Residue frames as qw, qx, qy, qz and C-alpha x, y, z in Angstrom:
[[0.744, -0.258, -0.404, -0.466, 2.56, 24.30, -11.00],
 [0.486, -0.517, 0.561, -0.426, 2.23, 22.85, -7.52],
 [0.428, 0.173, -0.884, -0.071, 3.27, 19.22, -7.03],
 [0.756, -0.324, 0.153, -0.547, 0.85, 16.90, -5.24],
 [0.042, -0.348, 0.931, -0.101, 2.21, 13.78, -3.52],
 [0.800, -0.018, -0.312, -0.512, 0.23, 10.67, -4.45],
 [0.310, -0.349, 0.832, -0.299, 0.04, 7.77, -1.98],
 [0.567, 0.002, -0.737, -0.367, -1.17, 4.17, -2.44],
 [0.358, -0.144, 0.695, -0.607, -3.68, 2.89, 0.09],
 [0.631, -0.001, -0.607, -0.483, -5.46, -0.42, -0.66],
 [0.789, -0.355, 0.300, -0.401, -6.92, -3.33, 1.25],
 [0.758, 0.372, -0.536, 0.014, -4.41, -5.76, -0.29],
 [0.582, 0.102, -0.712, 0.379, -3.27, -8.39, 2.24],
 [0.261, -0.300, 0.409, -0.821, -5.48, -6.93, 4.97],
 [0.023, 0.205, 0.955, -0.213, -7.63, -9.19, 7.18],
 [0.161, -0.587, -0.657, -0.444, -11.38, -9.05, 6.66],
 [0.360, -0.837, -0.413, 0.007, -12.88, -6.02, 8.39],
 [0.519, -0.497, -0.014, 0.695, -9.62, -4.13, 8.88],
 [0.333, 0.932, 0.133, 0.049, -8.87, -0.74, 7.37],
 [0.705, 0.117, -0.032, 0.699, -5.40, 0.19, 6.12],
 [0.187, -0.946, -0.200, 0.175, -4.39, 3.46, 7.73],
 [0.284, -0.721, 0.377, 0.507, -1.06, 4.11, 6.05],
 [0.564, 0.674, -0.346, -0.330, 0.50, 4.26, 2.58],
 [0.987, 0.007, 0.140, 0.080, 1.80, 0.93, 1.28],
 [0.696, 0.558, -0.116, 0.437, 4.85, 2.57, -0.29],
 [0.240, 0.577, -0.350, 0.698, 6.09, 5.16, 2.22],
 [0.446, -0.295, -0.742, 0.405, 4.23, 4.30, 5.43],
 [0.085, -0.174, 0.137, -0.971, 2.69, 7.77, 5.88],
 [0.107, 0.406, 0.814, -0.402, -0.39, 7.72, 8.10],
 [0.074, 0.603, 0.595, 0.526, -3.59, 8.85, 6.43],
 [0.124, -0.441, -0.360, 0.813, -4.64, 12.37, 7.24],
 [0.344, 0.800, 0.429, -0.240, -7.19, 14.85, 6.01],
 [0.252, 0.885, -0.205, -0.334, -6.21, 16.37, 2.69],
 [0.413, -0.375, 0.764, 0.324, -3.88, 13.49, 1.73],
 [0.655, 0.466, -0.291, -0.518, -4.05, 12.58, -1.96],
 [0.376, -0.260, 0.889, 0.019, -4.21, 8.83, -2.47],
 [0.685, 0.211, -0.429, -0.549, -5.42, 6.13, -4.79],
 [0.734, -0.208, 0.612, -0.208, -6.36, 2.51, -4.25],
 [0.855, 0.508, 0.085, -0.061, -5.60, 1.66, -7.88],
 [0.698, -0.363, 0.376, 0.489, -2.10, 0.30, -8.55],
 [0.548, 0.481, 0.436, 0.528, -2.35, 1.33, -12.23],
 [0.006, 0.954, 0.148, 0.260, -3.11, 4.97, -11.32],
 [0.560, -0.770, 0.205, 0.226, -0.26, 5.01, -8.80],
 [0.706, -0.112, 0.452, 0.533, 2.25, 3.68, -11.33],
 [0.277, 0.329, 0.448, 0.784, 1.02, 6.08, -14.05],
 [0.017, -0.555, -0.464, 0.690, -0.35, 9.20, -12.33],
 [0.378, 0.805, 0.454, 0.059, -2.77, 11.39, -14.30],
 [0.477, 0.057, 0.159, 0.863, -1.16, 14.08, -16.40],
 [0.088, -0.656, -0.332, -0.672, -4.12, 16.47, -16.37],
 [0.530, -0.813, -0.194, -0.141, -4.70, 18.80, -13.44],
 [0.360, -0.851, 0.382, -0.005, -2.00, 19.14, -10.75],
 [0.513, 0.527, -0.676, 0.055, 1.40, 17.57, -11.18],
 [0.898, -0.390, 0.066, -0.191, 1.21, 14.27, -9.29],
 [0.281, 0.589, -0.732, 0.195, 4.42, 12.84, -7.82],
 [0.851, -0.237, -0.465, -0.059, 4.42, 9.33, -6.36],
 [0.554, -0.800, 0.192, -0.127, 5.46, 9.29, -2.70],
 [0.895, -0.192, 0.229, 0.332, 8.26, 6.81, -3.44],
 [0.601, 0.518, 0.136, 0.593, 9.77, 9.38, -5.83],
 [0.167, -0.931, 0.022, -0.323, 9.84, 12.20, -3.26],
 [0.575, 0.289, -0.532, 0.550, 13.16, 12.76, -1.50]]
């Protein structure tokens, strides 16, 4: 099964009107096709159904 890297992108600690453009954990810039969540709970406990999600901080 293919692994899918999961990134965390939220508006936490961002000034009003700004848009976060990179992952809070690894710093990767957002790009088309990137798999991300804005929910800390989902990031800490990725879904087990569907593809195998791997948090970006766990990727070597």
